[in-house]
C-alpha positions in Angstrom: 88.0 183.9 64.8 84.6 182.2 64.8 84.0 178.9 66.4 81.1 176.8 65.2 79.7 175.1 68.2 77.0 172.6 68.4 74.8 171.3 71.3 72.6 168.3 71.1 70.4 166.8 73.9 69.2 163.3 73.5 66.6 161.3 75.6 68.7 158.3 76.4 66.1 156.6 78.6 62.6 157.6 80.0 64.1 160.0 82.6 67.6 161.0 81.5 68.5 163.7 79.0 72.1 163.6 77.9 73.5 166.9 76.5 76.8 167.4 74.7 78.4 170.6 73.4 81.3 170.5 71.0 83.4 172.9 69.0 82.8 171.6 65.5 85.2 173.8 63.5 87.0 177.2 63.2 86.1 179.7 60.6 87.4 183.1 59.7 84.5 184.2 57.4 81.2 184.9 59.2 79.2 184.0 56.1 80.9 180.6 55.7 80.3 179.9 59.4 76.6 180.8 59.2 76.2 178.7 56.1 77.3 175.6 58.1 74.8 176.0 60.9 71.8 174.3 59.3 73.8 171.4 57.8 75.5 170.8 61.2 72.1 170.7 62.9 70.8 168.2 60.3 73.8 166.0 60.6 73.5 165.8 64.4 69.9 164.8 64.2 70.7 162.2 61.6 73.5 160.8 63.7 71.2 160.5 66.7 69.7 157.4 65.2 66.8 156.1 67.2 67.3 158.3 70.2 64.8 161.2 70.5 66.4 164.6 70.0 65.2 167.0 72.7 67.3 170.0 71.6 69.8 170.7 68.9 71.5 174.0 68.1 74.5 175.1 66.2 75.9 178.6 66.4 78.9 180.7 65.4 80.6 182.3 68.4 83.6 184.7 68.7 86.5 183.3 70.6 89.6 181.0 70.6 90.0 177.4 71.6 92.1 176.8 74.6 
């Protein structure tokens, strides 16, 4: 099983960077998971609104959700 995870770090004020990592979805096909990486990154940046994005990364990882 592949878990599509995403991390985004936003500059919420001049000295604080808030980072969040989430499991976005579960995929069984590696190609389908990899095809979602770029759209997920773009969606996260779009949802950040006016907050500066310091870091954003989506990746497909092997594992299970607990």
